[in-house]
N, C-alpha and C positions, 0 to 999 in steps of 0.2 A: 787421506782424507775420503769418505765414502763419499757420491756424488748421488744426490735425494734430487737434484734438479732446483735447490732452493737458493734464495739469492742470501745475502748476510744475515739482515732482519731475521728470515725465518729460520736461518739455521740457529740463530740465537735462541730464538722460542722452542725449537727443537730442542736444544742442551737443557734448556729450564726444566722441561717435563721430563725430560728423561730422568734429570738430578732430582727430581719431586719423586720421580716413580722410582728412583732408587732408593732414595730414604725411607719411604713405606716398607718396599721388601726388606730393607735391614731391620726395619724396626718388628714387622714380624716375625722374621726369622728369629730375633733374640728373644722373641715371645717365644716359639716352639723351641728354643734350646732353655730356656726358662722351666718349658714345660717337664722336659729329660731331665734338667738339673733340681728340681721338685721331687720327681719321681726318685731318683737314688737317694736322695738325703730323707726321705719319707718314708719309703716304702725298701730300699735295700739297705736292711740292715741286718740280716742274718745270711751266714755261711752257705745255708743248704734252704731250697724250695721246692715243695712239688710242683706238680704239673698243673694242679687249680690254680695254685698261686699266682703260677707265672702265668696263667693265661687270665686270670683275674686282672693281674698287673698289665698288661700288654693293653686289655678290651680297656682299663681306664683312660691308656694313653693315647690309645686311638680316638678315643672320645674328643680327648683335650685337643688332640693335633688339627683333628678332622673340622672340630670348632673354630679353632684359630685359622685354617687356610681355606674354608666357606667362607667366613668373615673376611678376610681379607678379598678375596675373588670377587664376593660382593661389592664391596668398598670400589675396588678397584672399576666396576664394572658404573656404577652410581658416580665416579670421578671422570669417566671418560663421557657421559653423559653431558655432566657440567662442561667440560672442554668443547664438546660437540655444540653446546649451548652459545658457548660465547661465539664461534665462528658464525653460527646460522646469523645471531641477531647483527653480527656484525656485517655479514652479505645483506641481509634482507634492509639494511640502511640503504644500499646501491642499488635495490632490488633485484639481488641475486637471486639464484636458487641452486645451491648445491647440492651433488650427487654424491653417495658413497658407492662402493663397490665391496659387497661381503666379503667377496670371494677372495679377493686380493691381502684379506687378513689372515689367511693360511697359505700365501706364496713363500713356499719355501725359501725360495733365491732373495726375494726381498727382505725375509727375516732374517736371512743369513747377513747382509747389508746390514741391517739395522744393526746386530749384533757386532759386526767389525766396525761400527762407527762409534759405538758405545765404549770397545776397547781403545782403538786407536785417537778417537776425538773427542772423548769425552775429557776434560780438564778436572783433577780433585781440588786442585790447588788454588782456585776463585779463592775469594776471600767471601767471608760468610755473609759481610752484608749483600754480596751480589745473591745470593742462596735465597737469603730470605726476602729479597724484593720481588711485587709481582707488577709486573708491566701491564697496561691496559695492551688491549689490543689495538692497534693502529692502522688508519686505511693503507692500501697499497701505493706506493708513491709511486712506481715505474709500470708501467705497461699495465693490462687488464682495464679497468671500469675507468681510472682516471685518464688512461690515455685517449678513451672512446668519451668521455665527457668533452677534454679538452678539443678532439676534431670537431664536436657536434659544436661546440662555442665556435671555433674558428669557421664552421661553415657558415652558422648564422650570422658570425659579424662580416662575411664576404656578402651574405645577402641582403644585410643591412646596408653595406657601402653600395652594393648595386640598386637598392631601392632608395638610396639618397640621391645618387646620380641621376636616375629616371626622374626622381622629383625635380631636382633643379632644373633638367631639361624641360619637365613637362611646366614648372613656374614661366621659366624664358619665353617657351613657346605662346603660354597663356598672354604673358604682358605683350609679345608681339600682335597677338590677336585683338587684344582689349586697344593697341596703340593704332592701328586698325580701322576699329571699329569706330574710333572717336573719331579718327579725318575721315570718314565715310560720311560720318553724321553730319560733320562740320559742310562738307560738300553738298551731302544733299541740301542742308538749310539754306544755302547759299544761292543754289539752283530754284529751289524754292520762292527764294525773295526774288532774284530775276523775272522767273516767269511766274508769277502768283498772278496777277492780275490779264496776263492771256488764257493761262489756265480754266479762272474763273467764268471768263466769258466764254469759252469753247463748252465747259460744263455747262453753263444755262441753256446756250443754243441744242447743247445733245440732250437735256433733258425736257427740252420743247420740242422736239422734235418725235423724241421719246411720247409724248403726251399726244401727239398729234395722232400716231399711231396706231397707239392703244385706242384712242377716241373714234380713229376709221374702223380699226378690228370690233371695236365694242356695236358699232352701228351697223356693219355688216352679220356681225352675230345675229342680231335684234333683225334685222332683217329678214334672214335666211330663216330664223324660229318662227316667225309670222308667216312666212312661205310655206314651210312644212306643216305648221296648226291646220292653215288653209285646204292645203292638200288633204290632209288626214279626214279634215271634216266632209271633204268632197266624196272622199273614198268610200267613208263611210254611208253616206247618203246615195248614193249609189248603188252599195251593195245591199241595203235594204230595198230601194226600188225595182234591182234584179231579183232577190228573193220574192216580193211581191209576185212580180210576173211568173217566177216557175211555178210558185202553187197556183196561178191561174190557169197557164197551162199544163198543169197535172189536172184540174178540175175539169178544165173541157175536153183534153185526151178521156177521162174517165167518163164521161157523160158522152162521146164519141162512140167509145166502146159498147155501150149498154144499147145505145141506139142500132148499133149494127147489128147488134146479136138479135133485138127485139123483130127487126127487118128480115135477116136470115130466117127466124122461124115462122114466117108469113110467107114463105116463098113455097112453089107448088113439091119442087126439089125435096125441101124439108119435110113435107107432109108426107109423101111417097116412100123418103127413105125410114119414116117412122113408123108406117103402116106396113112395112117389109119388116121391119125389126121386130114390129108386135107379133105377127105372122109364124115368123122363125121361133119366137119365145112359146108359143102355143104349140107349135110342133114339137119342140123340146122337152114340154111338158108332158103332150100326149106319148111319146116316144118313150119317155121314164117310167109312164104309169106301167107300159106293155110290158117293160122289161121287168118292172116289180112282180107281174102276174105271172112272167113265165119262170121266175128264180122259185115265186113261192108253189109252181105245180110242181118241179122237179123237186 
C-alpha cells in the first residue's frame, strides 16, 4: 500500500475520487473507440483508397478524437475546481487558509506513487452502492483544528477555575472585613456613649476659648490698623510741610544769588575789569582794520 501520510478516512476519500476519475476516463475512452468504429463502418467500405481519401478520413478522425479529448480535459479541470471548492469551504468554516503548490502536480516521483497506489490499493470489487454514494466532507477528528480548539477550551476552563477560586478568596476576605467593620462601629458607639457628656463639655470649653482668641486677635488687628492709618496721615502732613519748606528755601536762594550778582557788578574791580575788556575790544577792532588795508594793498 502506498503511503501518502493519510488517515483511514482520507484514504477512503482518495479512493472514491480515483474511482470517479477512472469511470469518467473509461467512458471517454469508449467514446474514442466508438469514433474509430464509426469510421470503420461508414468510410472503410472499399478495398483501395487514394492518398487524398486516406488524408480526408484521417483528418475527420483527428477532429473527432481532438474534440473528445479536449472536452475530457476541460471537464476534468472543472471537476477538480469543484473538489477544491468543497475542501476550501470546509476549511473556511474552521478559519483555515489552505495553500496549494502547483509545482508538486508535475512531481514525477509522486505521480509514480499515485500510479502504484491505483494498481495495488484500488479495489474494483467494492459494491455498486458504495460507488454511487457521495459522502459529504466531515470535520477532522484527530489533530489539527480540533486539537487546537480542545486545548483552547481546556485553557479557558483552567482560567475560569482560577478566577472562581480567586473570587471565593476575595469574598471570604470581604466578609471578614465587613465583620471587622461592624465590630469597630459597635465599639465606637459604645465609646461615644461613655464619653459623650465629657466630650460635649470639652468641646464647649474649646469653642469658648477659640471665640475669645478670635475676639482678641480682631481687636489687636483693629488697633494696629488704626495706628497705621494715623501714622500714614502724619507722614503725609510732614511730607507736605517739608515740600513747602523746600520751595521757600529755593526762592530765598534765588533772591540771594540775584542780590550777590548785583552787588558784584557795583564793585570797583568789576568796573575796572569791564573797562579793560572794552579797551581790548577796541584794539582788536583797530588791528582788524589795519590787517584789511594791508591785504588790499598787496
